[in-house]
Structure formats: C-alpha cells, structure tokens
C-alpha positions as CSV (number, residue, x, y, z in Angstrom):
1,M,135.1,100.3,83.1
2,T,135.4,98.8,86.6
3,V,135.9,95.1,87.0
4,T,134.8,93.6,90.3
5,A,136.1,90.2,91.4
6,E,133.4,87.7,92.3
7,P,133.5,86.6,95.9
8,N,135.3,83.4,96.4
9,P,132.9,80.8,97.8
10,A,135.8,78.9,99.5
11,A,137.7,82.0,100.6
12,T,139.2,80.3,103.7
13,R,141.3,77.6,102.0
14,P,140.4,77.5,98.3
15,F,143.1,75.0,97.3
16,T,143.4,72.0,95.2
17,V,145.7,69.3,96.5
18,H,147.6,67.9,93.5
19,M,149.7,65.2,95.1
20,P,148.4,63.0,97.9
21,G,150.6,63.2,101.0
22,Y,152.2,66.5,99.9
23,P,150.4,69.8,100.3
24,T,151.0,71.1,96.8
25,L,148.3,73.8,96.7
26,S,147.0,76.0,93.9
27,G,144.8,79.1,94.1
28,P,145.0,82.4,95.9
29,F,146.4,82.3,99.5
30,T,143.5,84.2,100.9
31,H,144.5,83.6,104.5
32,L,147.1,86.2,104.0
33,V,144.8,89.1,103.0
34,D,143.8,90.5,106.4
35,E,147.3,90.6,107.7
36,R,148.8,92.0,104.5
37,D,146.3,94.8,104.5
38,R,146.8,95.5,108.2
39,L,150.5,95.9,107.7
40,A,150.0,98.2,104.8
41,G,148.1,100.6,107.0
42,L,150.8,100.9,109.7
43,R,152.5,104.3,110.3
44,W,155.4,105.1,112.7
45,E,156.6,108.2,114.5
46,H,160.4,107.5,114.8
47,F,161.1,106.0,111.3
48,E,159.5,105.0,108.0
49,A,158.7,101.4,107.1
50,R,158.4,100.0,103.6
51,Q,156.5,96.6,103.6
52,V,158.5,94.1,101.5
53,G,156.5,90.9,101.9
54,S,152.9,90.0,102.0
55,T,152.6,89.3,105.7
56,L,156.2,89.8,106.9
57,G,159.2,91.9,106.3
58,A,159.7,95.7,106.3
59,E,162.7,97.9,105.4
60,I,163.1,100.5,108.1
61,S,164.7,103.9,107.2
62,G,165.1,107.3,108.9
63,I,166.7,106.0,112.1
64,D,170.3,105.6,113.1
65,L,171.1,102.5,115.2
66,T,174.6,103.6,115.9
67,G,173.4,106.4,118.2
68,E,171.7,106.4,121.6
69,L,168.0,105.9,120.8
70,P,165.3,107.1,123.1
71,D,163.1,104.6,124.8
72,A,160.2,105.6,122.7
73,A,162.1,104.7,119.5
74,I,163.1,101.3,121.0
75,A,159.4,100.7,121.9
76,E,158.4,101.4,118.3
77,I,161.1,99.1,116.9
78,R,159.8,96.4,119.2
79,Q,156.3,96.9,118.0
80,A,157.4,96.9,114.4
81,L,159.2,93.6,115.0
82,H,156.0,92.1,116.4
83,D,154.0,93.4,113.5
84,Y,156.3,92.7,110.5
85,K,158.0,89.6,112.2
86,V,161.4,90.6,110.6
87,I,162.7,94.1,110.0
88,F,165.7,95.3,107.9
89,F,167.9,98.3,108.3
90,R,170.4,99.4,105.6
91,D,173.7,101.3,106.1
92,Q,174.1,100.8,109.8
93,P,177.9,100.5,110.5
94,L,177.6,99.0,114.0
95,T,180.7,98.2,115.9
96,S,180.6,94.9,117.8
97,A,180.1,96.8,121.1
98,G,177.4,99.0,119.4
99,H,175.7,95.8,118.1
100,V,175.5,94.3,121.6
101,A,174.4,97.6,123.1
102,F,171.5,97.9,120.6
103,A,170.4,94.3,121.0
104,Q,170.5,94.6,124.8
105,R,167.8,97.3,124.7
106,F,165.4,94.4,123.9
107,G,166.4,92.0,126.6
108,E,169.1,89.8,128.1
109,L,171.5,88.4,125.5
110,E,172.4,84.7,125.3
111,V,175.9,83.3,125.2
112,H,175.9,80.3,122.8
113,P,177.4,77.2,124.4
114,F,178.5,75.6,121.1
115,I,179.4,78.3,118.7
116,P,182.4,80.3,119.7
117,S,182.0,84.1,119.7
118,N,185.2,84.9,117.8
119,T,184.7,88.6,118.8
120,A,185.6,90.7,121.8
121,E,181.9,90.5,122.9
122,P,180.9,87.1,124.4
123,E,177.2,87.7,123.5
124,L,178.1,88.2,119.8
125,V,178.6,85.2,117.5
126,R,180.7,85.8,114.4
127,F,180.0,83.5,111.4
128,E,182.8,83.5,108.9
129,K,182.3,81.6,105.7
130,S,184.8,81.2,102.9
131,A,186.4,78.6,100.6
132,Q,187.7,76.8,103.7
133,V,184.5,77.1,105.8
134,A,181.4,76.4,103.8
135,G,177.9,77.7,104.8
136,F,175.6,75.0,106.1
137,E,172.6,77.0,107.5
138,N,170.5,76.3,104.4
139,A,167.7,74.6,106.2
140,W,164.5,76.2,107.6
141,H,164.8,76.6,111.4
142,H,164.1,78.6,114.5
143,D,167.3,79.3,116.5
144,V,168.1,77.3,119.7
145,T,164.7,75.7,120.2
146,W,166.6,73.1,122.2
147,R,166.8,75.6,125.0
148,E,164.2,75.8,127.8
149,L,164.1,79.5,127.0
150,P,164.7,79.8,123.3
151,S,165.6,83.1,121.6
152,M,162.9,85.8,121.4
153,G,164.7,87.4,118.5
154,A,168.1,87.9,116.9
155,V,169.9,90.9,115.4
156,L,172.2,89.9,112.5
157,H,174.8,92.4,111.1
158,A,176.3,91.9,107.6
159,V,180.1,92.6,108.0
160,A,181.2,91.3,104.6
161,V,179.0,89.8,101.9
162,P,179.5,88.2,98.5
163,E,178.4,90.3,95.5
164,L,176.0,87.5,94.5
165,G,174.3,84.9,96.7
166,G,174.1,84.5,100.4
167,D,170.6,85.8,100.8
168,T,168.5,84.9,103.8
169,L,164.8,83.9,103.6
170,F,162.2,84.2,106.4
171,S,158.9,82.3,106.6
172,D,155.8,83.3,108.5
173,M,154.8,80.7,111.1
174,Y,151.5,82.4,111.8
175,A,150.6,81.9,108.1
176,A,152.0,78.3,108.3
177,Y,149.5,77.6,111.1
178,D,146.6,79.4,109.4
179,I,147.0,77.4,106.2
180,L,146.4,74.1,108.0
181,D,143.0,72.6,107.7
182,D,140.8,72.3,110.8
183,E,141.5,68.6,111.2
184,V,145.3,69.1,111.4
185,Q,145.0,72.1,113.6
186,A,142.9,70.0,116.1
187,R,145.3,67.1,115.9
188,I,148.3,69.1,116.9
189,E,146.7,71.6,119.3
190,N,147.8,69.7,122.4
191,L,150.9,67.9,121.2
192,D,154.4,68.6,122.4
193,A,157.6,68.1,120.4
194,V,161.0,67.2,121.7
195,H,163.9,69.5,120.7
196,D,167.5,68.3,121.0
197,F,170.8,70.2,120.5
198,A,172.6,66.9,119.5
199,R,170.8,66.8,116.2
200,V,173.2,69.5,114.9
201,F,175.9,70.1,117.5
202,G,176.3,66.6,118.8
203,F,178.3,65.5,115.8
204,S,181.2,67.8,116.7
205,L,181.5,66.5,120.2
206,S,183.2,63.5,121.7
207,E,181.0,61.0,123.6
208,E,182.3,62.4,126.8
209,Q,181.7,66.0,125.8
210,R,178.2,65.1,124.5
211,E,177.3,63.6,127.9
212,E,178.7,66.6,129.7
213,M,176.6,69.0,127.5
214,R,173.6,66.8,127.9
215,L,173.6,67.4,131.6
216,K,173.6,71.1,131.0
217,H,171.2,71.0,128.1
218,P,168.7,68.1,128.4
219,E,166.1,67.5,125.7
220,V,163.2,70.0,126.1
221,R,159.5,69.8,125.2
222,H,157.7,72.7,123.6
223,P,154.1,72.9,122.3
224,M,153.8,72.4,118.6
225,V,151.3,75.2,118.5
226,C,152.3,78.2,120.6
227,T,150.6,81.4,121.5
228,H,152.9,84.3,120.9
229,A,153.7,86.1,124.2
230,A,153.3,89.6,122.7
231,T,150.7,89.3,120.0
232,G,148.5,86.5,121.3
233,R,148.4,84.8,117.9
234,K,148.9,81.1,117.3
235,H,151.9,80.0,115.4
236,L,153.7,76.7,114.5
237,Y,156.8,75.9,116.5
238,V,158.5,72.9,114.9
239,N,161.5,72.8,112.6
240,R,163.5,70.3,110.7
241,V,166.8,71.2,112.4
242,F,166.2,70.8,116.1
243,T,162.8,69.1,116.4
244,D,163.5,65.4,117.1
245,R,160.1,63.8,117.6
246,I,156.6,64.3,118.8
247,E,155.7,62.9,122.2
248,G,153.1,60.1,122.2
249,L,153.5,59.2,118.5
250,E,155.3,56.3,116.9
251,V,158.5,57.1,115.2
252,E,157.2,57.0,111.6
253,E,154.0,58.8,112.4
254,S,156.0,61.5,114.2
255,R,158.4,62.0,111.3
256,A,155.6,62.2,108.8
257,L,153.7,64.8,110.8
258,I,156.8,66.9,111.5
259,D,157.6,66.8,107.7
260,Q,154.0,67.8,106.8
261,L,154.1,70.8,109.2
262,C,157.6,71.9,108.2
263,R,156.5,72.0,104.5
264,A,154.3,75.0,105.4
265,A,157.5,77.1,105.6
266,D,158.3,76.1,102.0
267,Y,155.6,78.2,100.3
268,P,157.0,81.3,98.7
269,E,153.7,83.1,99.6
270,H,154.7,82.8,103.2
271,Q,158.2,84.1,102.7
272,V,160.3,87.3,102.3
273,R,163.9,87.3,101.0
274,L,166.7,89.6,102.0
275,H,169.6,90.4,99.7
276,W,172.4,91.5,102.0
277,E,174.6,94.6,101.5
278,P,177.5,95.6,103.9
279,D,176.1,97.0,107.1
280,T,172.6,95.7,106.6
281,I,170.9,94.7,109.8
282,A,168.1,92.0,110.1
283,F,166.2,91.8,113.3
284,W,163.8,88.8,113.4
285,D,161.2,87.5,115.8
286,N,162.5,83.9,116.4
287,R,159.1,82.8,117.5
288,A,157.1,84.1,114.6
289,V,159.4,83.2,111.7
290,Q,161.8,80.5,110.6
291,H,164.9,81.5,108.5
292,Y,167.1,79.9,105.8
293,A,170.5,81.2,104.7
294,T,171.2,80.3,101.1
295,S,174.5,78.5,100.5
296,D,175.1,79.6,96.9
297,Y,178.1,81.8,97.2
298,W,181.0,79.3,97.8
299,P,184.0,79.9,97.7
300,H,183.4,83.6,98.4
301,V,183.5,85.3,101.8
302,R,180.5,86.0,103.9
303,V,180.9,87.4,107.4
304,M,178.0,88.0,109.8
305,E,177.7,88.8,113.5
306,R,174.6,87.9,115.5
307,A,173.3,88.8,118.9
308,S,170.4,86.8,120.2
309,I,167.9,87.9,122.8
310,I,166.7,85.4,125.4
311,G,162.9,84.8,125.4
312,T,160.3,83.2,127.6
313,R,159.3,79.6,127.6
314,P,157.0,78.8,124.7
315,A,153.4,78.2,125.8
316,R,150.0,77.3,124.5
C-alpha cells in the first residue's frame, strides 16, 4: 500500500510560535526542501561527495589535497563550496606550507592583525587549546566581519584533537533568511549593521593600542541582508560576536532585532555538525554560514590551523 502525504496548505512557513518574542517554531521546515533535493542530485568529476546535512555540508572523498591539483579540480571544489556551503575532507596530512598553498588556490590570504600566527607561515593561524588555554569560540559567528573585506572562506586543519568533544557546528544563513516572515524580511532589507573588532579583541589591548588599531580598523557597515557574490542568493549577515548595532535604530530596538535574527542560526534544522579526526579539513563559505566551536573538551588538547581567504565587500 502506498501512502501519499497530503499537501501542506501553509507550505511556506507552517509554524506555530509558542513563545511571544522568541521564534520557537514547530512543524516541518519546508523552506529547506528544494535546496536539500538539489544538493542530493549533484555529481562531480574529480571527487565524490556525501551530503551530510539537509542544506549544507558534504564529506568529500577521492581527492588528495597534499598534491598539486589541476585547475579543473580546484574549480570543482570551489563550486562544491558554493553549493554545500561547507565541505569536509578526511585524512589530509597537510604541512603548514601545503595548507597555505592549497588555500591560496582560492584567493589572496589574510594575515590576522590580532591573533598571532604561531607558525612559519604568516597567513596561517594556529589555535592551541589545553588546560592552560581554554577554548572560547563557542558562539555563533562569521569570521572578521569587522573588516571592510571580510573573509570569503576559511580552510581549517585539525592537527590534534581530543577523543571526545571539540566538534564544530555550521549554520546555513540562506535558510536563516528564508525562514523569516515577509514583514521581517522587508524591515531589514535596507538596513546596515555596524561591525567592530573591539567587541572581542579590544579587551586584550591597552587604551593606546586600541586607539592605534582603531585607526587601522575603523568600524565598518555591512548590509544585514547580502546577496552572495557567487550564487546570487540572499543571506543574513549579522552575528552576535562582531555585530555591534544597527544604524538608524535606538539601542534597545537594535539589540532586540540583532538577537531575533541571530536566533535563526540556533535551529538544528539549519545546522551540520563536524566531529573532528586528526588531519580532517573543513573548508567553509564564511558568507553563507556561521560556525560555532564547542568548548566541551577542557582540559584536553585541541590544535587547529586556519588559513582565511580574503573576500569582496558584502553587498545587497
């Protein structure tokens, strides 16, 4: 016997809001269906991809990142990044120099002004967490949105990982935009948000250092809704870590709206979770996703190396 589901009369956003002021929604996340099915149909010439999340995330196999890849393979990896938003590679023992060389195939790399490299490669940032240095990246964020030209993407290599814990989650910002109702989408369409490095990095600087860095890195304004430079799709571009305020709104109204929008990253339906193994590589589109590194492994060691690729200015 074949059972056919009845069409959903409210297929766009068939949710019940249980708590006023907080978007606790129940019901199927039907806005994910088209993208989920599109990704399921993708096929690749230079590697195989196993979709691991509904609308984001794929594990790539059958390709060796430690060798010299042809331009056609790099082009396919770039396209896979745009499609899946974040892609994972297992068993890729990249040296620091090899890591930088691979990331440079996708664009110019940034040198972070606040986080020391701690490697022989200035473009590579090494994050070493242990009993003495606790992880603190457990907040949803895009990287370096306080730059005029924020990262297009980042390539993160697991050098040493705890047996348990230390996973990284990624959340789909296309889906976060799509889930908003028409009224909220219209409200934020032409708003800009101010992003500021000092929200995180200012605390470690003296007043003199902070003013010096402020001259080099003034506050920047980016649209709250951006059009992706490669895909042409709209996505949210606000985060709890670096977004300071919304231009033109009073402080309390600005905070409330930022909080409401950032909660769209919280839905598990919008997420994929990566359990790291040594020599796992994650390559994410810093425009299309936010990420969150769990801090549940203290006092164990977790060592990661990241190369970030400079992007274009976010635009409507």
